[in-house]
C-alpha positions as CSV (number, residue, x, y, z in Angstrom):
1,M,-3.9,-19.6,-20.0
2,Q,-4.7,-17.7,-16.2
3,R,-4.9,-13.7,-16.4
4,Y,-3.8,-12.2,-13.1
5,G,-3.4,-8.1,-13.1
6,L,-3.1,-4.6,-11.4
7,I,-5.6,-2.1,-11.6
8,G,-4.4,1.4,-11.1
9,K,-4.7,5.1,-13.1
10,K,-0.8,5.0,-13.8
11,L,1.5,2.1,-13.8
12,G,4.7,2.8,-15.1
13,H,6.2,2.5,-11.7
14,S,5.1,-1.1,-10.8
15,F,7.2,-4.1,-10.3
16,S,4.3,-6.6,-9.8
17,K,4.5,-7.6,-13.5
18,A,8.0,-8.6,-13.3
19,Y,7.5,-9.5,-10.2
20,F,4.5,-12.2,-10.8
21,T,5.9,-13.3,-14.7
22,E,9.1,-14.4,-13.0
23,K,6.8,-16.2,-10.5
24,F,5.3,-17.9,-13.0
25,A,8.1,-18.7,-14.8
26,R,9.5,-20.3,-12.3
27,L,7.0,-22.4,-10.9
28,G,6.1,-23.5,-14.8
29,I,2.4,-21.7,-14.3
30,P,1.0,-20.9,-18.0
31,A,-0.4,-17.4,-16.6
32,V,-0.3,-13.6,-17.3
33,Y,0.1,-10.5,-15.1
34,D,-1.5,-7.6,-17.3
35,L,-0.8,-3.6,-15.7
36,L,-4.8,-2.4,-16.6
37,E,-4.5,1.4,-16.4
38,I,-8.1,2.7,-16.4
39,A,-9.3,6.0,-15.9
40,D,-11.8,5.5,-13.8
41,I,-12.8,2.9,-11.3
42,S,-16.0,2.1,-13.0
43,E,-14.0,0.5,-16.0
44,I,-13.2,-2.5,-13.6
45,L,-16.5,-4.3,-14.6
46,N,-15.0,-4.0,-18.4
47,V,-11.4,-5.7,-17.7
48,I,-13.3,-8.7,-15.7
49,K,-15.8,-9.4,-18.5
50,N,-12.9,-8.6,-21.1
51,H,-10.0,-10.0,-19.1
52,K,-11.8,-12.9,-16.9
53,P,-9.1,-12.9,-14.7
54,V,-8.7,-15.1,-11.7
55,G,-6.6,-12.6,-9.3
56,L,-6.5,-8.7,-9.1
57,N,-4.1,-6.6,-7.2
58,V,-5.3,-2.9,-6.6
59,T,-3.3,0.4,-6.4
60,I,-3.8,4.3,-6.3
61,P,-6.1,5.9,-6.8
62,Y,-8.6,3.2,-6.4
63,K,-7.8,1.0,-3.3
64,Q,-11.0,2.9,-1.7
65,A,-13.1,3.8,-4.8
66,V,-13.2,-0.4,-5.7
67,I,-15.2,-1.4,-2.5
68,P,-19.0,-0.7,-4.0
69,Y,-17.9,-3.0,-7.1
70,L,-17.5,-6.1,-4.8
71,D,-19.4,-8.6,-3.7
72,S,-18.0,-9.3,-0.2
73,L,-15.1,-8.2,1.9
74,S,-12.6,-9.8,4.0
75,E,-13.4,-8.9,8.0
76,E,-9.9,-6.6,7.9
77,A,-10.4,-5.2,4.2
78,K,-14.0,-3.8,5.7
79,A,-11.9,-2.6,8.8
80,I,-9.5,-0.7,7.0
81,G,-12.2,0.8,4.1
82,A,-9.6,-0.1,1.7
83,V,-8.7,-3.1,-0.7
84,N,-5.3,-4.2,-2.9
85,T,-6.5,-7.7,-3.6
86,I,-9.7,-9.2,-5.4
87,S,-10.0,-12.8,-5.4
88,F,-12.7,-14.4,-8.1
89,N,-14.9,-17.7,-7.0
90,V,-17.8,-19.2,-9.7
91,T,-20.0,-20.9,-8.2
92,D,-22.8,-22.2,-10.5
93,G,-21.7,-20.1,-13.8
94,E,-21.7,-16.8,-11.4
95,I,-18.7,-14.8,-10.6
96,H,-18.5,-13.8,-7.1
97,T,-15.6,-11.2,-6.6
98,K,-13.9,-10.5,-2.7
99,G,-12.5,-7.6,-1.4
100,W,-9.2,-8.4,0.6
101,N,-6.2,-6.0,2.6
102,T,-3.0,-7.6,1.7
103,D,-1.0,-4.1,2.5
104,A,-1.8,-4.2,6.6
105,P,-0.7,-7.7,7.4
106,A,2.7,-7.0,5.2
107,F,3.1,-3.6,6.9
108,M,3.0,-5.1,10.1
109,Q,5.5,-7.5,9.4
110,E,7.8,-5.0,7.8
111,L,7.1,-2.4,10.7
112,S,7.9,-4.8,13.2
113,N,11.3,-6.0,11.5
114,F,11.8,-2.4,11.5
115,A,11.0,-1.0,14.6
116,G,11.9,-4.2,17.0
117,D,9.5,-4.1,19.9
118,F,9.9,-0.3,20.1
119,K,6.7,1.4,20.6
120,G,6.0,5.4,20.4
121,S,4.6,7.9,18.2
122,A,4.4,8.7,14.9
123,L,3.0,10.4,12.2
124,L,1.4,9.2,9.3
125,L,1.6,11.3,6.1
126,G,-1.4,10.8,3.6
127,T,-4.9,9.3,4.0
128,G,-5.7,7.0,0.7
129,G,-5.7,3.2,1.2
130,A,-2.0,3.1,1.9
131,S,-2.7,5.0,5.1
132,A,-5.5,3.2,6.0
133,A,-4.0,0.1,6.3
134,A,-0.8,2.1,7.6
135,A,-3.3,3.6,10.6
136,Y,-4.8,0.2,11.4
137,V,-1.7,-1.4,11.9
138,L,-0.2,1.1,14.4
139,K,-4.0,1.0,16.5
140,K,-3.3,-3.2,16.6
141,L,0.5,-3.0,17.6
142,G,-0.3,0.4,19.9
143,W,1.2,3.4,18.4
144,N,0.2,6.6,19.0
145,F,0.2,8.5,16.1
146,I,-1.1,11.7,14.2
147,T,-2.5,11.6,10.7
148,I,-0.9,14.4,8.1
149,S,-2.7,15.2,5.3
150,R,-2.9,18.2,2.6
151,N,-6.8,19.0,3.8
152,P,-7.3,17.5,6.9
153,S,-11.1,16.2,7.2
154,N,-11.8,15.7,11.3
155,A,-10.2,16.4,14.1
156,D,-7.9,13.6,14.4
157,Q,-5.6,15.4,11.6
158,L,-3.3,18.0,11.1
159,S,-2.1,19.8,7.9
160,Y,1.2,19.6,6.7
161,Q,1.1,23.3,7.9
162,D,0.6,22.4,11.4
163,L,4.1,20.6,11.8
164,D,6.4,22.1,13.5
165,A,10.0,21.0,15.2
166,A,8.4,19.8,18.1
167,L,5.9,18.0,16.3
168,I,8.8,15.7,14.6
169,E,10.9,15.6,17.7
170,S,8.0,13.7,19.4
171,H,7.5,10.9,17.0
172,T,9.8,9.2,16.7
173,L,8.5,6.8,13.6
174,I,7.5,9.0,10.3
175,I,5.3,7.0,7.5
176,N,5.1,8.3,4.1
177,A,1.9,7.0,2.7
178,T,1.4,8.9,0.0
179,P,2.8,8.7,-3.7
180,I,5.1,12.0,-3.1
181,G,8.6,11.1,-4.4
182,M,7.3,8.1,-6.4
183,Y,8.4,7.1,-10.1
184,P,8.7,9.1,-12.5
185,D,8.2,11.7,-9.9
186,V,11.3,11.1,-8.4
187,S,12.2,14.8,-7.1
188,G,8.9,15.3,-4.8
189,I,9.4,15.4,-1.2
190,P,7.0,15.3,1.8
191,E,7.1,19.1,3.0
192,I,7.8,18.3,6.8
193,P,10.6,20.5,9.3
194,W,13.4,18.4,7.8
195,E,15.6,20.5,10.4
196,A,14.0,18.7,13.0
197,V,14.7,14.9,11.9
198,G,17.7,13.3,13.4
199,E,19.4,10.4,14.7
200,K,16.8,9.3,17.1
201,H,13.9,8.9,13.8
202,L,12.9,5.9,11.9
203,L,11.4,6.7,8.2
204,F,9.7,4.4,6.5
205,D,8.4,5.4,3.0
206,M,5.7,3.0,1.7
207,V,6.9,4.2,-2.0
208,Y,9.5,1.4,-3.4
209,N,10.3,3.1,-7.1
210,P,13.3,4.5,-6.5
211,E,14.8,2.6,-3.9
212,V,15.6,5.5,-2.1
213,T,13.4,8.1,-2.3
214,R,14.0,11.9,-1.5
215,F,12.1,11.3,1.6
216,L,14.8,8.6,2.5
217,Q,17.6,10.7,1.5
218,S,17.1,12.9,3.3
219,G,16.0,11.0,6.7
220,Q,19.5,9.0,6.0
221,E,21.3,12.6,5.7
222,R,20.3,13.3,8.8
223,G,21.0,10.1,10.9
224,A,17.7,8.2,10.7
225,K,16.9,4.7,10.4
226,V,15.1,4.2,7.1
227,R,13.5,1.7,5.1
228,N,11.6,1.6,1.8
229,G,8.1,-0.4,0.5
230,L,10.4,-3.1,-1.2
231,G,9.9,-5.6,1.6
232,M,6.5,-4.0,2.2
233,L,5.5,-4.9,-1.7
234,T,6.7,-8.8,-1.4
235,L,4.9,-9.6,1.2
236,Q,1.4,-8.3,0.4
237,A,2.5,-10.0,-3.5
238,E,2.4,-13.3,-1.5
239,L,-0.5,-12.6,0.3
240,A,-2.1,-12.2,-2.5
241,W,-1.5,-15.1,-4.6
242,K,-2.1,-17.3,-1.4
243,I,-5.7,-16.1,-1.0
244,W,-5.8,-16.4,-4.9
245,Q,-4.7,-20.3,-4.5
246,Q,-7.1,-20.5,-2.1
247,S,-10.2,-19.1,-3.7
248,Q,-9.4,-21.2,-6.8
249,H,-9.6,-24.9,-4.8
250,Q,-12.7,-23.9,-2.9
């Protein structure tokens, strides 16, 4: 029986188990996908020892913290500084772990589908692993963007208190790369000057549960075009599956 799983702190919001369980059943694969809640990233060593997984996903808040526990990184994961997929390769009885980032290619495809060929200025809410993947993609696609943080750590970041109507109006794309509004705390919403959001705006929420967050609902009420993280979730999951299959056949 092959074991896969998702590592995170709180996983009640996750659709990954249902997604992969259905996939295994459809393909007739004898495998299980576990939700592995850990209080500290150091517990990943116990997960690997006890569960003996052949593939893992990583989510909030461990996408960056997991890196020191891995043997190697893909070029993309190294450039982004965040990992959401781990592959396992056994050579001469030794397990080799490699970190990958499938968030970035999944977000790139979803953003291209959502925004088309439009390029402009964006506000990127958050500074965690999801934000790092989004920043990597925005740079690659040629968007200008500003990162918004509760606690700015460098000159390239602004605080939510720095956001005003003029900044909202001059930045067409607003990306929520934070867990604000995610189940079970569905009442959460990023504190931005909502009165300045209008029909020209594109709002992308990386949260996928609920499908319509308060962030997206508020955008819709003001005529903005919106997209949730469900499509991105599916794309990154399929990319992770491809990586796991390739690593098993090396």
